[in-house]
C-alpha positions, 0 to 999 in steps of 0.5 A: 499499499502507499504512503499518504503525505499530510500537507504542511498545514494539516493539523489532525485532532481527535479526542477519545474517552477514557477507554480510547473510543473517539468522541471527537475528530476534526476535518483534517483527521477525517479526510486523511483517515478515509473514514467518515465522521460517523464511522469514527465516532464511537470506535476505538482509536486503534481503527487507524493503528498500523500493524507496523507500530510496536506494541511497546511504543503504545504501552509507553504512550499509554503509561505516560498519559495515564500518569498525567504526563504529556506523550509526544512521538511519531506514529504510523497510522493506516487509512481505511483503504489500507494506505498509511501516513506518519504523524508527529503526535502530542497526546494529553489527558483532557476532559470531555465536554461532559466533564469525564476523563478523556485524551486529546491528540493533536498531530502534525505532518511528520517529515522524511528525516523524522520518519526515517528515524522513527521507522528505524527505532520502531524496527528494533523494538520488534 
């Protein structure tokens, strides 16, 4: 499958509930994912998880945000059609509009040199 490159001005934002179910997705995230908003809302955020991403990377991500800290890093995601895209993500614990615990993810384009470094690191993680 092909790599989809985000435009320089794309800024993907999503919010999940405490269980990782999507409760908000902005237009840039909807467009790059290939899913409709209705297909995303209520689904686990791992709907876009690429199988190349090592489980250890997500364990570190969840351990960090559940400890109330900010996680940043590179993530390879998959689109509905099976293509993939890389992002630099910042994820924090937040609050939903109803006041419950949530997680907010803001993502920008990852550049070729960043992708090469992240890809090489993730291949060592198995």
